C-alpha positions, 0 to 999 in steps of 0.5 A: 467349275471350281475345284474342290479339296477333300481334307482328312485329319490323319494325326491328332492335334493333342500335342499341337500349339493352340494356333494349329488347333484353331486352324483345324477347327476353322477347317471344320475338322474336329476328330481323327479321320474326319473328312471335309470338302472345301472350294480350292481358294488361296485362303484354304490352301494357306490354312492347309499349309499351316497344318500339313503335318496333321492332314492329308489333302486330295483334289476332286 
């Protein structure tokens, strides 16, 4: 069974650059403390690494 990642936005994207804001939107995060789940793929891991200062991640 494929692993799932639980991603929560913990910091605001107000002072972030536009590229990071678009990455958060692509992950499905729109507001603070919102949580989404995604399959553990290299693409999702790469997106998380670009906004790692704004999100928390845990494996399910």
